[in-house]
C-alpha positions in Angstrom: -17.3 14.1 -3.0 -19.1 16.6 -1.1 -22.4 16.4 0.9 -24.1 19.2 2.5 -25.4 17.6 5.3 -27.7 21.4 6.7 -26.1 24.4 7.7 -22.5 24.7 8.1 -21.7 21.1 8.1 -20.3 18.9 5.2 -19.5 15.1 4.5 -16.5 15.1 2.2 -15.4 11.7 1.2 -13.6 9.8 -1.5 -13.3 9.7 -5.3 -15.5 6.4 -7.1 -12.9 4.3 -7.6 -11.0 5.1 -5.1 -13.7 3.8 -2.8 -14.4 0.7 -5.1 -10.3 -0.2 -4.8 -10.4 -0.1 -1.1 -13.6 -2.0 -0.4 -11.6 -4.4 -3.2 -8.3 -5.0 -1.9 -10.2 -5.4 1.8 -12.9 -8.1 0.4 -9.1 -9.8 -1.3 -7.5 -8.8 2.4 -10.5 -10.8 4.1 -10.2 -13.9 1.3 -6.4 -14.2 2.0 -6.6 -14.1 5.9 -9.4 -16.8 6.0 -7.1 -18.9 4.2 -4.7 -18.9 6.4 -5.1 -21.9 10.3 -3.0 -19.7 12.2 -2.1 -15.6 12.7 -4.7 -14.4 10.2 -3.4 -10.7 11.0 0.1 -11.1 9.4 -1.8 -11.1 5.6 -2.6 -7.7 7.2 1.0 -7.6 7.9 2.8 -8.2 5.3 -0.5 -5.5 3.2 0.7 -2.7 5.3 4.3 -2.9 5.7 5.2 -2.9 1.6 3.1 -0.3 1.0 6.7 1.5 3.0 8.2 4.1 -0.1 10.4 5.7 1.3 13.4 8.0 -0.5 16.7 6.0 -0.5 18.8 9.6 -2.7 17.9 12.7 -2.2 20.2 15.6 -4.2 19.6 19.2 -4.4 19.7 21.7 -8.0 19.8 24.7 -9.1 15.7 23.6 -10.1 15.1 21.6 -7.5 15.7 18.6 -5.3 15.8 15.4 -6.9 14.7 12.1 -4.5 14.9 8.8 -5.4 12.2 6.4 -4.0 11.8 2.8 -3.5 9.3 0.6 -2.1 11.3 -0.2 0.6 8.7 -2.0 2.5 8.1 -4.9 0.2 11.9 -5.2 -0.6 11.8 -6.1 2.7 9.1 -8.3 3.2 10.5 -10.3 0.2 13.7 -10.3 1.2 12.9 -11.8 4.3 10.0 -14.4 2.6 13.3 -15.2 0.6 15.0 -15.9 3.5 12.4 -18.5 5.4 11.7 -20.6 2.5 8.1 -21.0 3.6 6.2 -18.0 2.6 2.1 -18.9 1.7 0.2 -17.8 -0.9 -1.8 -15.5 0.5 1.1 -13.9 1.8 2.6 -13.3 -1.6 -0.6 -12.3 -2.9 -0.5 -9.4 0.1 2.5 -8.1 -0.1 2.2 -7.4 -4.0 -0.8 -5.5 -4.0 1.3 -3.9 -1.3 3.6 -3.4 -3.8 0.8 -1.9 -6.2 0.1 0.5 -3.4 4.1 2.0 -3.0 4.8 1.9 -7.2 0.9 4.5 -6.8 2.7 6.4 -4.0 5.9 6.9 -5.9 4.3 8.1 -9.0 2.3 10.1 -6.9 5.3 11.8 -6.0 6.8 12.3 -9.5 4.3 13.7 -11.9 1.6 14.5 -8.6 
């Protein structure tokens, strides 16, 4: 969405549904971080790390390049939480929200 501010100045905003999703995610992360007694920022770190998606395999063909993408950040966080054995439910929820963002990035890469 573009808002004209006069002259040669414009303000570009993301689509409304992206803005609503961002507000909901921020609200949930704040709510979940308040559930922790100490180190409240870890919920945010679990979320941010879980959003990382990267290609693990790439092959060039005559039709173009094929890349196999995986949510590597979520896999790393999941392995860490599984080995830690004392994962707080808020951290698990934050990493699952991060997985959703990583899957969205992968879908955008394949179909975008």
